[in-house]
C-alpha angles and dihedrals in degrees: 000000000000090000092054091048093052090045089052091051093049091049090049091052090049089052090049091056091048091050091049089053089055090065100260116141124237094261092056092046093049093048090049091050091048091051091049093049093050091049090049093049090047092051092048091049092049092048089051095049093046093051090053092047094051090054092058112057094186091055090050092051090047092052089048092052092049091048089049092049094051090044090052093044094050097033094119091055092045093049090046091052093048092048091049092050090048091051092048090049092051091049090050092050091049092048091050091048090053090049092051092048090052091050091049091049091049092049091050090050090050091051092053 
């Protein structure tokens, strides 16, 4: 584990040098490195938690029951959000279709 960590740090330092050569200032490089480190730590933590959950079937069933309870409790909000997103998606598609029809009509007018 320590070997992988030191290898990750060396790789991160190498990437920092490459980013600096691209013309990014030190602040941008450091914020990019911090974001990458946080994402990496989150992924490792999630992987660790999931491996522990999978080994305990009762815990997995309990988590499923809790998720089901909250989904049932907030089902009206969930359905409303899905319907709202669906409506917005349909409006967007119709608007894009109208824009495309306008462009086609303009191009036909220009050809004539």
